C-alpha atoms as an extended CHARMM CRD file, in Angstrom:
* protein
*
        52  EXT
         1         1  MET       CA            109.0420000000       80.8680000000       87.2560000000  PROA      1               0.0000000000
         2         2  ILE       CA            110.3420000000       77.6550000000       88.8400000000  PROA      2               0.0000000000
         3         3  ASP       CA            109.4730000000       74.3520000000       87.1940000000  PROA      3               0.0000000000
         4         4  GLY       CA            107.4490000000       72.1570000000       89.5870000000  PROA      4               0.0000000000
         5         5  GLU       CA            109.0360000000       68.9810000000       88.2450000000  PROA      5               0.0000000000
         6         6  LEU       CA            112.5150000000       70.3900000000       88.8540000000  PROA      6               0.0000000000
         7         7  VAL       CA            111.6660000000       71.2890000000       92.4420000000  PROA      7               0.0000000000
         8         8  GLY       CA            110.1080000000       67.8440000000       92.9180000000  PROA      8               0.0000000000
         9         9  ASN       CA            113.3620000000       66.2520000000       91.7770000000  PROA      9               0.0000000000
        10        10  TRP       CA            115.3710000000       68.3990000000       94.1850000000  PROA      10              0.0000000000
        11        11  MET       CA            113.1050000000       67.3710000000       97.0420000000  PROA      11              0.0000000000
        12        12  ALA       CA            113.4000000000       63.6910000000       96.0770000000  PROA      12              0.0000000000
        13        13  GLU       CA            117.1610000000       64.1460000000       96.3020000000  PROA      13              0.0000000000
        14        14  GLY       CA            116.8710000000       65.4840000000       99.8500000000  PROA      14              0.0000000000
        15        15  LEU       CA            116.2070000000       69.2210000000       99.5310000000  PROA      15              0.0000000000
        16        16  GLU       CA            114.2170000000       70.4060000000      102.5220000000  PROA      16              0.0000000000
        17        17  MET       CA            112.2740000000       73.6360000000      102.7900000000  PROA      17              0.0000000000
        18        18  ALA       CA            111.5980000000       75.2410000000      106.1410000000  PROA      18              0.0000000000
        19        19  ILE       CA            107.9010000000       75.8710000000      106.7400000000  PROA      19              0.0000000000
        20        20  ASP       CA            107.1150000000       78.7540000000      109.0430000000  PROA      20              0.0000000000
        21        21  SER       CA            103.3450000000       78.3820000000      109.1110000000  PROA      21              0.0000000000
        22        22  ARG       CA            100.3260000000       76.8820000000      107.3620000000  PROA      22              0.0000000000
        23        23  TYR       CA             96.9770000000       78.5170000000      106.6520000000  PROA      23              0.0000000000
        24        24  PRO       CA             93.7720000000       77.3550000000      105.0010000000  PROA      24              0.0000000000
        25        25  VAL       CA             92.8630000000       79.3590000000      101.8980000000  PROA      25              0.0000000000
        26        26  ARG       CA             89.9930000000       81.0120000000      103.7800000000  PROA      26              0.0000000000
        27        27  GLU       CA             92.6900000000       82.7170000000      105.9210000000  PROA      27              0.0000000000
        28        28  LEU       CA             94.6360000000       84.0550000000      102.9550000000  PROA      28              0.0000000000
        29        29  GLY       CA             94.7510000000       87.5560000000      104.4370000000  PROA      29              0.0000000000
        30        30  ALA       CA             96.4800000000       86.2670000000      107.5720000000  PROA      30              0.0000000000
        31        31  ALA       CA             98.8860000000       84.2110000000      105.4490000000  PROA      31              0.0000000000
        32        32  LEU       CA             99.8500000000       87.2620000000      103.3910000000  PROA      32              0.0000000000
        33        33  ALA       CA            100.3250000000       89.3030000000      106.5590000000  PROA      33              0.0000000000
        34        34  ARG       CA            102.5890000000       86.5960000000      108.0110000000  PROA      34              0.0000000000
        35        35  GLN       CA            104.5560000000       86.4700000000      104.7490000000  PROA      35              0.0000000000
        36        36  SER       CA            105.5390000000       90.1250000000      105.1990000000  PROA      36              0.0000000000
        37        37  GLU       CA            106.5630000000       89.8540000000      108.8500000000  PROA      37              0.0000000000
        38        38  ARG       CA            110.2940000000       90.1250000000      109.4840000000  PROA      38              0.0000000000
        39        39  SER       CA            110.1330000000       87.4100000000      112.1550000000  PROA      39              0.0000000000
        40        40  ARG       CA            109.0670000000       84.8090000000      109.5580000000  PROA      40              0.0000000000
        41        41  VAL       CA            111.5130000000       81.9410000000      109.1570000000  PROA      41              0.0000000000
        42        42  GLY       CA            110.7120000000       79.6990000000      106.2030000000  PROA      42              0.0000000000
        43        43  ARG       CA            107.7750000000       79.4540000000      103.8400000000  PROA      43              0.0000000000
        44        44  VAL       CA            104.1660000000       80.3390000000      104.4860000000  PROA      44              0.0000000000
        45        45  VAL       CA            101.9880000000       77.5640000000      103.0670000000  PROA      45              0.0000000000
        46        46  VAL       CA             98.3840000000       78.1060000000      101.9680000000  PROA      46              0.0000000000
        47        47  GLY       CA             96.3870000000       74.9000000000      101.7310000000  PROA      47              0.0000000000
        48        48  VAL       CA             93.4770000000       74.5450000000       99.3470000000  PROA      48              0.0000000000
        49        49  GLU       CA             91.0270000000       71.8650000000      100.4640000000  PROA      49              0.0000000000
        50        50  GLY       CA             90.2020000000       69.5150000000       97.6210000000  PROA      50              0.0000000000
        51        51  GLY       CA             92.9630000000       70.8880000000       95.3910000000  PROA      51              0.0000000000
        52        52  TRP       CA             93.1720000000       73.9840000000       93.2500000000  PROA      52              0.0000000000
């Protein structure tokens, strides 16, 4: 498992992550389907309104 603080530090130092697409949590099925597509370039982000 990756430490969130460590990743936060990397990002503060300039690390960038490519985001392929964003989905609301209610579309989790579509997000998971996109995650498995070979044409995906970057991360699939699932947003949770109001936090987790």
